[in-house]
N, C-alpha and C positions, 0 to 999 in steps of 0.2 A: 524520198527520191523523186525527182522531176521526170515525168514521162514526156518525151518529145511527140510532136505531131506525127512523125513517121512511125514511131512505135505504136501510137494510138491506132493508126491505120492498120498496122499488122495485127494488133490484138482484135480489132473489129473484124478484120478479114477472117481470122481464125474462128471467131464466134459465129460469123455468118456461115462459113464452110461447115462447122460442126453441127449446125442446124440442118444442113442439107445432106450430109453424108456421115457414115459411121466413123471414119478415120480421116484425119487431116495430116497430110505430108507436105514437106517443103515444096514439092513440085506443084501441089494444088495452089499454094500461095503464089508461086511464080506465075501460074496461069491466070489466076484471079487478078493479080495486080499488074501483070505484064512486066515483071522484073526478072533479071537473070538469076540463075541458080546461085552463083557466088555472092551476089548482093543479098539475097534472101538468107543464105547461110550465115553471113556475117551478122546480120540483124538478129537472127534466131539465137545465135550464140550469146549475144549481148543480153537478149531478153531472158535466156536461160540463166545466165550469170546473175541477173537482177531479180530472179525468182518470179518472173511473170509467166513463164511457160515451162512445161516439162516435156522432155523428149524421151520416150521409152526405147527399149532395145530394138524394137521394130520400126523405129523412127516415126512413131505416131506422136503428133504434137497435141498437147492439151494445155488449157489455161490453168494456172494456179488460181487459188481464190482471189489473190490480189490482181492478177491479170484479168480474171473474169469480171471483177468489179469495174475496172477501167474500161474494158470492152463493152460491157452493158451500159455504162454511163455514156460512152460515145455513140453507141448504137441507138440508144433512146433519143439522143439529140438528133442524130441523122434521120431517124424515122419521123419524129415530130416535125422537124423543120421541113422535110420533104413533103409531108402531108399538108402542112400549113401553106407552103408555097403553091402546091397543086390546088388546094382549096381556093386560093386567090385567083387561080386561072393560069398559072405558069404550066407549061408543058411538063409532063412527068419527068422526062429525062433531064431537062434543064433544072427542074426543081431539085432532083437528086444531086446533080453536079454542084449547084449552089449550096445545098445543105452540107455537102462534103467540105466545101471551103469555109463555111461559117462554124460548123460544129466544134471546131478546135479552139476558136477564138472568143466565142460569145461567153460572157460571164454567167456564173450560176444564177445570180439574181435575175438578170435579163431573161435567161432561158426559162426559168421557173415561172416568171410572170407571163411570158409569151405563151408557154404551154397552158397555163391556167386560162388565159384569155381565149386561146384557140379551142380548148376543150369546151368552154362555155358557148362560144359562137357556133361551133360544130354541133353541139347538143341542141341549140336553138334551131339550127337549120334542119336537123333530123326531125325535130318535133313538128316542123312546118310541112314536112314531106309525108 
């Protein structure tokens, strides 16, 4: 099953929110992404049908193992790219915005090489300090 960029954003949002609070509800996703409740409800239904999220009787939203794997993959890309751009001197807010645009489109090969290079350079910079 192909996961769209929009679904990746929702999954990443659920992961981020679940790290900050004990329960995630649709309204939390609406607030975080700035989307309307009907829009979020439609996407959540599709994600539930695709076995990416579970919604319990109290409307708590959790990631399935497959949904969590996709969310963690995108979140790692977002985090590494943001840190890399900030390391280069880009303002943190701009770095995060740019990372969000790139994280969905960059190939696994390019990302892994960029990550390895960044970790090496960052480690060398840390040793100098």
